[in-house]
Each structure stands twice: as structure tokens, then as C-alpha cells.
C-alpha positions as CSV (number, residue, x, y, z in Angstrom):
1,X,94.9,165.8,121.5
2,X,92.5,166.0,124.7
3,X,94.8,163.2,126.1
4,X,97.9,165.3,125.4
5,X,96.8,168.4,127.4
6,X,95.6,166.6,130.2
7,X,98.6,164.7,130.5
8,X,100.2,168.1,131.3
9,X,98.5,169.4,134.3
10,X,98.1,169.1,138.0
11,X,96.1,170.2,140.7
12,X,98.1,172.8,143.1
13,X,97.4,172.4,146.8
14,X,99.1,175.6,146.8
15,X,96.3,177.6,144.5
16,X,92.8,176.0,146.7
17,X,93.4,172.6,144.4
18,X,93.2,174.3,141.1
19,X,94.7,173.1,137.6
20,X,97.8,174.4,136.5
21,X,99.7,173.5,133.3
22,X,103.2,172.2,134.1
23,X,104.8,173.8,131.1
24,X,106.3,177.0,131.0
25,X,104.6,179.3,128.3
26,X,107.6,181.5,127.9
27,X,109.6,178.4,127.1
28,X,107.1,176.9,124.7
29,X,107.1,180.5,123.0
30,X,110.8,180.7,122.9
31,X,111.2,177.2,121.5
32,X,108.3,178.1,119.3
33,X,110.4,180.9,117.9
34,X,113.7,179.4,117.6
35,X,111.8,176.5,115.5
36,X,110.5,179.3,113.5
37,X,114.7,180.7,112.5
38,X,116.2,177.5,112.1
39,X,116.5,175.6,108.6
40,X,118.2,172.6,108.6
41,X,118.6,172.4,104.7
42,X,123.1,173.3,104.8
43,X,123.2,170.2,107.0
44,X,121.1,167.5,105.2
45,X,123.1,168.7,102.2
46,X,126.8,168.7,104.3
47,X,129.8,167.0,103.5
48,X,129.8,166.3,107.4
49,X,126.5,163.7,107.2
50,X,127.6,162.5,103.8
51,X,130.9,161.1,105.4
52,X,129.7,160.3,109.0
53,X,127.9,157.1,110.0
54,X,124.6,158.7,111.0
55,X,121.3,158.6,109.4
56,X,118.2,160.4,109.4
57,X,114.7,159.3,108.8
58,X,111.8,162.4,108.2
59,X,108.4,160.5,109.4
60,X,105.8,162.6,106.8
61,X,102.5,162.7,108.1
62,X,100.8,161.9,104.8
63,X,97.5,163.9,106.2
64,X,99.7,167.1,107.5
65,X,99.4,169.9,104.6
66,X,103.0,171.2,106.1
67,X,104.1,168.6,103.9
68,X,104.5,170.9,100.6
69,X,106.1,169.5,97.4
70,X,108.6,171.7,97.4
71,X,109.6,170.3,101.2
72,X,109.1,166.8,99.8
73,X,111.1,167.2,96.6
74,X,113.9,168.4,98.3
75,X,114.4,166.0,100.9
76,X,114.0,163.0,98.1
77,X,116.6,164.8,96.2
78,X,118.6,165.3,98.7
79,X,118.2,161.3,100.0
80,X,118.8,160.2,96.3
81,X,122.5,162.7,96.4
82,X,123.5,161.2,100.4
83,X,123.2,157.8,98.9
84,X,120.5,157.2,101.4
85,X,121.8,159.2,104.6
86,X,118.9,161.2,104.5
87,X,115.3,159.1,104.2
88,X,111.7,160.3,104.5
89,X,108.9,157.7,105.2
90,X,105.6,158.2,104.7
91,X,102.9,157.6,106.8
92,X,99.3,158.0,105.1
93,X,97.0,157.6,107.6
94,X,98.3,160.0,109.9
95,X,97.8,163.7,110.6
96,X,100.3,166.1,112.7
97,X,100.0,163.7,115.8
98,X,101.2,160.7,114.1
99,X,102.2,159.3,117.7
100,X,98.5,159.2,118.3
101,X,96.8,158.5,115.1
102,X,99.1,155.3,113.9
103,X,101.2,155.2,117.6
104,X,102.0,151.2,115.8
105,X,103.2,151.9,112.4
106,X,105.6,155.1,114.1
107,X,106.8,152.6,116.5
108,X,107.8,150.3,113.7
109,X,109.5,152.8,111.6
110,X,111.5,153.9,114.6
111,X,112.5,150.3,115.6
112,X,114.3,150.0,112.7
113,X,116.8,152.7,113.7
114,X,117.4,151.0,117.3
115,X,118.1,147.4,116.0
């Protein structure tokens, strides 16, 4: 987390060389509110997705408690009903920051989508 945070600060000469955030907190707040209000189940279960050439893989951080049994069961059901258009892959030994905890495993999962 500390490494990520330091990527988002810089020294501002106009403010006496003080450290300032690079990101706009108002924008982040707006994005978080939008994230909380949007639900994608209808899209994941839609005929439009099933008839498209698209595939979606969810990468589950095995140590992240956000992944409830209800969410996992719902995604697994959608995966079966969509004939694999929607999949769930688990990185068991990763927390919320999958790219920090298990970067190689995440790369291996993502790389299969670019082949």
C-alpha cells in the first residue's frame, strides 16, 4: 500500500516543495459512489453477452472477504448458464491488492486473455 501511495504524490514547487496528491479526491469520491450504485448482474446474465464474442473473467482474491458465498455462487451459476462466457478464477493467497500480493499469478491469468 505504501508503494502505491507514493506513486500518487509529488513535490509542488509553488507550495514550497510540499508533497501534494496527484489525484483529485472529488473525482475519487464520485467514482466510489458510482461503483456503489452500479450492479452488473443483469448484463452478465444477458442474451447480448451470451451471443457476443466476449468473455469475462473475474479474478477473485481468495483472502478478500468481499467475495461472499452468495456472490461466488451467483457467478458460478452464471458461468454454467453462459457456457463459460463468464468465469471466476481464484488466487487463494491474495488479498484485495492482487497485483501486489501475487503479481505473477495475476499476470498469468491476464496473459491468457491476450493470446
